[in-house]
VEXDO-410681 format. One record per residue (C-alpha): residue number from 1; residue in one letter; x, z, y. Coordinates in Angstrom, 3 decimals, decimal comma, always signed. Each point is the difference from the previous one (the first is absolute). Layout:
residues N
+-----+------+----------+----------+----------+
:  nr : rest :        x :        z :        y :
+-----+------+----------+----------+----------+
: NUM :    a :        X :        Z :        Y :
...
+-----+------+----------+----------+----------+
//
This chain:
residues 216
+-----+------+----------+----------+----------+
:  nr : rest :        x :        z :        y :
+-----+------+----------+----------+----------+
:   1 :    m :  -35,008 :  -41,454 : +222,859 :
:   2 :    p :   +2,128 :   +3,111 :   +1,544 :
:   3 :    f :   -0,342 :   +3,408 :   -0,214 :
:   4 :    i :   -3,051 :   +1,781 :   +1,031 :
:   5 :    a :   -0,167 :   +2,964 :   +0,984 :
:   6 :    t :   -3,306 :   +1,244 :   +0,178 :
:   7 :    s :   -0,176 :   -0,781 :   -3,841 :
:   8 :    l :   +2,742 :   +2,620 :   -0,925 :
:   9 :    s :   -1,529 :   +3,533 :   -0,972 :
:  10 :    a :   +1,401 :   +3,138 :   -1,391 :
:  11 :    l :   -2,125 :   +0,399 :   -3,581 :
:  12 :    s :   +1,858 :   +3,577 :   -0,327 :
:  13 :    a :   +2,839 :   +2,163 :   +1,320 :
:  14 :    a :   +2,378 :   +2,727 :   -1,041 :
:  15 :    n :   +3,057 :   +1,623 :   +0,128 :
:  16 :    g :   +1,321 :   -2,686 :   +1,946 :
:  17 :    f :   -1,085 :   -2,460 :   -2,062 :
:  18 :    t :   -3,205 :   -2,899 :   +1,085 :
:  19 :    l :   -1,125 :   -2,609 :   -2,237 :
:  20 :    w :   -1,732 :   -2,776 :   +1,967 :
:  21 :    h :   -2,454 :   -2,225 :   -0,563 :
:  22 :    y :   +0,338 :   -3,742 :   +1,506 :
:  23 :    r :   -2,733 :   -2,632 :   -0,465 :
:  24 :    t :   +0,947 :   -3,712 :   +1,234 :
:  25 :    t :   -1,005 :   -3,847 :   -0,695 :
:  26 :    d :   +3,572 :   -0,794 :   -1,104 :
:  27 :    n :   +1,187 :   -0,181 :   -2,592 :
:  28 :    r :   +2,104 :   +2,308 :   -2,034 :
:  29 :    a :   +3,368 :   -1,698 :   +0,834 :
:  30 :    e :   -0,371 :   +0,085 :   +3,248 :
:  31 :    t :   -0,888 :   +3,415 :   +0,449 :
:  32 :    g :   +3,967 :   +0,254 :   -1,934 :
:  33 :    v :   +1,593 :   -1,789 :   +2,214 :
:  34 :    a :   +2,692 :   +2,243 :   +1,967 :
:  35 :    g :   -1,515 :   +1,347 :   +3,665 :
:  36 :    y :   -3,337 :   -0,722 :   -0,741 :
:  37 :    f :   -0,881 :   +3,644 :   +0,438 :
:  38 :    t :   +2,392 :   +0,956 :   +2,785 :
:  39 :    p :   -2,400 :   -0,016 :   +2,506 :
:  40 :    a :   -0,712 :   +3,386 :   -1,735 :
:  41 :    a :   +2,986 :   +1,136 :   -0,090 :
:  42 :    d :   -0,963 :   +2,661 :   +2,203 :
:  43 :    r :   -2,545 :   +1,291 :   -2,779 :
:  44 :    v :   +1,257 :   -0,500 :   -3,286 :
:  45 :    r :   +3,224 :   +1,843 :   -1,023 :
:  46 :    i :   +2,430 :   -0,337 :   -3,183 :
:  47 :    g :   -1,509 :   +0,812 :   -2,957 :
:  48 :    d :   -3,628 :   -0,767 :   +0,843 :
:  49 :    i :   -2,354 :   -2,289 :   -2,268 :
:  50 :    i :   -2,311 :   -2,865 :   +1,704 :
:  51 :    l :   -2,367 :   -1,045 :   -2,573 :
:  52 :    v :   -0,664 :   -3,580 :   +1,242 :
:  53 :    q :   -2,978 :   -1,970 :   -0,607 :
:  54 :    a :   +0,742 :   -3,793 :   +0,318 :
:  55 :    s :   -1,691 :   -2,810 :   -0,582 :
:  56 :    d :   +1,435 :   -0,980 :   -3,337 :
:  57 :    g :   +0,683 :   +3,979 :   -1,289 :
:  58 :    t :   +0,268 :   +3,382 :   +0,277 :
:  59 :    t :   +3,447 :   +1,396 :   +0,609 :
:  60 :    m :   +2,192 :   +3,232 :   +0,461 :
:  61 :    l :   +2,467 :   -0,702 :   +2,812 :
:  62 :    p :   +2,735 :   +3,330 :   +0,299 :
:  63 :    v :   +1,701 :   +0,281 :   +3,172 :
:  64 :    r :   +3,820 :   +0,126 :   +0,224 :
:  65 :    a :   +2,395 :   +0,017 :   +2,382 :
:  66 :    g :   -0,481 :   -0,923 :   +2,844 :
:  67 :    n :   -3,672 :   -0,605 :   +0,085 :
:  68 :    l :   +0,507 :   -2,447 :   -2,572 :
:  69 :    t :   -2,432 :   -0,294 :   -2,983 :
:  70 :    g :   +1,827 :   -0,435 :   -3,386 :
:  71 :    a :   -0,743 :   -2,152 :   -2,535 :
:  72 :    a :   -4,238 :   +0,100 :   -1,036 :
:  73 :    v :   -1,874 :   +1,335 :   -2,675 :
:  74 :    v :   -2,928 :   -2,314 :   -1,018 :
:  75 :    l :   -2,556 :   +2,347 :   -1,071 :
:  76 :    d :   -2,873 :   -2,837 :   -0,465 :
:  77 :    s :   +0,389 :   -3,389 :   +0,301 :
:  78 :    l :   -3,549 :   -0,966 :   +0,427 :
:  79 :    g :   -0,353 :   +1,503 :   +3,259 :
:  80 :    a :   -2,214 :   +2,799 :   -1,318 :
:  81 :    p :   +0,275 :   +3,709 :   +1,575 :
:  82 :    p :   +1,969 :   +1,936 :   -2,165 :
:  83 :    e :   -1,954 :   +2,798 :   -2,183 :
:  84 :    i :   +0,922 :   +3,580 :   -1,265 :
:  85 :    q :   -1,120 :   +0,795 :   -3,646 :
:  86 :    r :   -0,563 :   +3,998 :   -0,480 :
:  87 :    s :   -0,637 :   +1,854 :   -3,218 :
:  88 :    a :   -1,165 :   +3,220 :   -0,730 :
:  89 :    y :   -0,543 :   +2,402 :   -2,851 :
:  90 :    l :   -3,275 :   +1,652 :   -0,042 :
:  91 :    p :   -0,287 :   +3,201 :   -2,428 :
:  92 :    f :   -3,019 :   +0,558 :   -1,817 :
:  93 :    s :   -0,837 :   +2,370 :   -2,876 :
:  94 :    i :   -2,238 :   +0,190 :   -2,869 :
:  95 :    s :   -1,961 :   +2,452 :   -1,485 :
:  96 :    l :   -1,697 :   +0,156 :   -3,691 :
:  97 :    t :   -2,115 :   +2,590 :   -1,359 :
:  98 :    g :   -0,716 :   +0,016 :   -3,838 :
:  99 :    t :   -1,683 :   +1,896 :   -2,422 :
: 100 :    t :   +1,352 :   +1,015 :   -3,780 :
: 101 :    e :   -1,601 :   -0,082 :   -3,053 :
: 102 :    a :   +0,012 :   +1,378 :   -3,607 :
: 103 :    r :   +0,161 :   -2,587 :   -2,527 :
: 104 :    a :   +1,066 :   +0,378 :   -3,769 :
: 105 :    i :   -1,143 :   -1,895 :   -3,356 :
: 106 :    t :   +0,215 :   +2,497 :   -3,203 :
: 107 :    i :   -0,550 :   -1,793 :   -3,388 :
: 108 :    d :   -2,077 :   +2,159 :   -2,216 :
: 109 :    p :   +2,150 :   +1,448 :   -3,193 :
: 110 :    m :   +0,502 :   -2,299 :   -2,896 :
: 111 :    p :   -1,788 :   +0,711 :   -3,440 :
: 112 :    n :   +2,642 :   +1,725 :   -2,224 :
: 113 :    a :   -0,407 :   -3,227 :   -2,679 :
: 114 :    i :   -2,169 :   -3,116 :   +0,645 :
: 115 :    e :   -0,401 :   -1,621 :   -3,269 :
: 116 :    p :   +0,821 :   -3,660 :   -0,719 :
: 117 :    g :   -2,777 :   -2,573 :   +0,545 :
: 118 :    a :   -1,408 :   +2,572 :   +2,146 :
: 119 :    s :   -1,030 :   -0,691 :   +4,480 :
: 120 :    v :   +2,408 :   +2,168 :   +2,337 :
: 121 :    p :   -2,090 :   +1,559 :   +2,620 :
: 122 :    v :   +1,974 :   +0,240 :   +2,759 :
: 123 :    g :   -1,324 :   +2,523 :   +3,048 :
: 124 :    a :   +1,108 :   +1,218 :   +3,943 :
: 125 :    t :   -0,515 :   +2,166 :   +2,213 :
: 126 :    i :   +0,049 :   -1,135 :   +3,615 :
: 127 :    l :   +0,918 :   +1,673 :   +3,458 :
: 128 :    g :   -0,620 :   -1,474 :   +3,133 :
: 129 :    n :   -1,148 :   -3,377 :   +1,382 :
: 130 :    i :   +0,453 :   -2,076 :   -3,131 :
: 131 :    t :   -2,571 :   -2,661 :   -1,273 :
: 132 :    n :   +1,556 :   -2,058 :   -2,634 :
: 133 :    i :   +2,647 :   +1,370 :   -2,943 :
: 134 :    t :   +2,180 :   -2,583 :   -2,320 :
: 135 :    f :   +0,823 :   +1,407 :   -2,757 :
: 136 :    q :   +2,408 :   -1,723 :   -2,825 :
: 137 :    i :   +1,055 :   +0,981 :   -3,061 :
: 138 :    r :   +3,752 :   -0,105 :   -1,102 :
: 139 :    n :   +2,094 :   -0,046 :   -3,084 :
: 140 :    a :   +3,422 :   +2,195 :   -0,504 :
: 141 :    a :   +1,850 :   -3,474 :   +1,569 :
: 142 :    g :   -2,368 :   +0,549 :   +2,942 :
: 143 :    t :   -1,613 :   -3,783 :   -0,666 :
: 144 :    v :   -3,615 :   +0,005 :   +1,646 :
: 145 :    l :   -2,077 :   -0,284 :   -3,137 :
: 146 :    a :   -3,482 :   -0,074 :   +1,841 :
: 147 :    t :   -1,261 :   +0,404 :   +3,450 :
: 148 :    q :   -3,411 :   +1,094 :   +0,729 :
: 149 :    a :   -1,959 :   +1,179 :   +3,875 :
: 150 :    s :   -2,314 :   +2,877 :   +0,717 :
: 151 :    a :   -1,798 :   +0,211 :   +3,277 :
: 152 :    v :   +0,091 :   +4,490 :   +1,016 :
: 153 :    a :   -2,830 :   +1,420 :   -0,016 :
: 154 :    n :   -0,633 :   +3,555 :   +0,512 :
: 155 :    g :   +4,004 :   +0,787 :   +0,126 :
: 156 :    r :   +0,433 :   -1,786 :   -3,282 :
: 157 :    a :   +0,852 :   -3,615 :   -1,789 :
: 158 :    s :   -0,277 :   -0,661 :   -3,834 :
: 159 :    v :   +0,821 :   -2,987 :   -2,103 :
: 160 :    l :   -0,267 :   -0,585 :   -3,933 :
: 161 :    f :   +3,083 :   -1,794 :   -1,581 :
: 162 :    p :   +0,187 :   -2,066 :   -2,727 :
: 163 :    a :   +1,404 :   +1,346 :   -3,616 :
: 164 :    q :   +4,067 :   -0,197 :   -0,173 :
: 165 :    a :   +2,336 :   +0,163 :   -2,539 :
: 166 :    s :   +1,174 :   +3,250 :   -1,482 :
: 167 :    g :   +3,236 :   +1,039 :   +1,867 :
: 168 :    g :   +1,139 :   +2,677 :   +2,461 :
: 169 :    g :   +1,298 :   -0,322 :   +3,652 :
: 170 :    y :   -3,299 :   -0,940 :   +1,601 :
: 171 :    r :   -0,689 :   +0,435 :   +3,316 :
: 172 :    i :   -3,136 :   -0,818 :   +2,593 :
: 173 :    l :   +0,789 :   -0,422 :   +3,550 :
: 174 :    a :   -2,345 :   +0,206 :   +2,599 :
: 175 :    r :   +0,015 :   -2,009 :   +3,316 :
: 176 :    n :   -1,563 :   +0,377 :   +3,244 :
: 177 :    t :   -1,070 :   -3,689 :   +0,583 :
: 178 :    a :   +0,386 :   -0,058 :   +3,582 :
: 179 :    d :   +3,039 :   +1,430 :   +0,089 :
: 180 :    t :   +2,655 :   -1,265 :   -2,813 :
: 181 :    n :   +2,862 :   +3,223 :   +0,644 :
: 182 :    h :   -3,093 :   +2,424 :   -0,019 :
: 183 :    f :   -0,296 :   +0,540 :   -4,632 :
: 184 :    s :   +0,298 :   +2,649 :   -2,544 :
: 185 :    l :   +1,956 :   +0,036 :   -3,480 :
: 186 :    s :   -1,455 :   +1,623 :   -3,470 :
: 187 :    a :   +2,345 :   +2,341 :   -1,525 :
: 188 :    p :   +0,702 :   -2,615 :   -3,604 :
: 189 :    f :   -2,330 :   +0,049 :   -3,209 :
: 190 :    a :   -0,520 :   -1,342 :   -3,219 :
: 191 :    i :   -2,438 :   -2,107 :   -1,730 :
: 192 :    g :   -0,453 :   +1,048 :   -4,016 :
: 193 :    m :   -1,666 :   +1,449 :   -2,591 :
: 194 :    a :   -0,960 :   +4,196 :   +1,042 :
: 195 :    p :   +1,660 :   +2,310 :   -2,736 :
: 196 :    r :   -2,436 :   +1,091 :   -2,504 :
: 197 :    l :   -0,435 :   +3,199 :   -1,590 :
: 198 :    l :   +1,055 :   +0,697 :   -3,788 :
: 199 :    n :   -1,870 :   +2,233 :   -2,250 :
: 200 :    e :   +1,008 :   +0,806 :   -3,697 :
: 201 :    e :   -2,688 :   +0,563 :   -2,502 :
: 202 :    g :   +0,505 :   +0,136 :   -3,655 :
: 203 :    g :   +3,288 :   -1,776 :   -0,066 :
: 204 :    v :   -0,901 :   -2,680 :   +2,216 :
: 205 :    v :   +0,708 :   -0,295 :   +3,680 :
: 206 :    l :   -3,003 :   -1,294 :   +1,936 :
: 207 :    l :   +0,484 :   -1,548 :   +3,625 :
: 208 :    e :   -2,279 :   +0,677 :   +2,303 :
: 209 :    d :   -3,109 :   -2,893 :   -0,608 :
: 210 :    s :   +0,687 :   +0,751 :   -3,599 :
: 211 :    g :   +2,015 :   -2,871 :   -0,992 :
: 212 :    q :   +2,156 :   +1,946 :   -2,565 :
: 213 :    l :   +4,075 :   -0,157 :   -0,282 :
: 214 :    l :   +1,281 :   -0,157 :   -3,490 :
: 215 :    l :   +2,563 :   +2,601 :   -1,052 :
: 216 :    f :   +2,122 :   -0,702 :   -2,685 :
+-----+------+----------+----------+----------+
//
């Protein structure tokens, strides 16, 4: 089928350039034959582009010297119209509000001396929104000897650890059960016999519990 002038229309024009649209039932090979668009020589100019929707696909034909079209650029071999995709970035912002809350775990001072065979009482004062405390007793090497948990009531938590062997360097660790990064560690303490007072009477040194130490 020959060129049909009414099927050629301008899509856009600027700075001496025109983008044309041409729809036809001819195939792409037929529209690319030299001289096909000669009847439109008075309308198209060198450098223009003709977007051809042929029966077997969509192509772009650049207009060359003498109003002859150059090699076609195939856009879609299935004949579907060309598709233009656009993307954009949408700015957005997020505002966050928060409140601060003080939290603290303060372990009670340990007794000066804890006798072997006696239970080890441990207590702590709790500040803030803490509901449970996990206590640990550790030896001088840092080994966990026992673990006990306690609910917080009226700002206090306490447990009673079983008796431990005589020695020094024991420590108590109190940890917020819900936040393992929040904890407190006591100062070292010892487990052993408390020092006794000695009294001298009649050449005999008496211990505080009336035991005798013989002197020679």
